[in-house]
N, C-alpha and C positions, 0 to 999 in steps of 0.2 A: 802848163805842165804837159810835157810830151807823153804820148802813150808809152807805157812801160817804164817810165821814169819814176822810181820809187825811192829816190835818194833821201828825201827828208820825211818819209813816212815814219810815224812813231810805232815802235815795236814793243810788244809786251812779252815778258818771260812767263812761260806756263810750264806745268808738269803734265805730260801726256796722260790722259785718262786710261789709255790702253796699256802702255809699256812702262810708264813712270819716268821716262826720259825727259830732261829739261829741254825746252825748245822756245822759239820766239814766233809770235803770230802778229799780224798787222791790225789786230782789233783788240779791244779791251774785253776780256771774258766777263760775262755777267754772273757767273757762278751757278746758274740754273741748268746749263747744258754742258755736256762733256766737251773737252778740247783735246785735239790730237796733234802729235808731231807730224811732220811731212810724210814719213814712211807709213805710219798707221793710218793717216787720212787717205793716202793712196790705196791702201788695202781695203778700206771701208767704202770708198765712194763707188757708185755703180759704174760699170764699164759702159763706154759709149761705142756704139757700132756704126 
């Protein structure tokens, strides 16, 4: 599998814990931790300097 090739990766539909929007993530949520859509995740993750 080439770097960045995610063609056959299984995606899971989630409801964002922050905004309630439906989104897809490349992992199976365990139900114990919140999951976020791309936009909310970008807002929450720490900035890299």
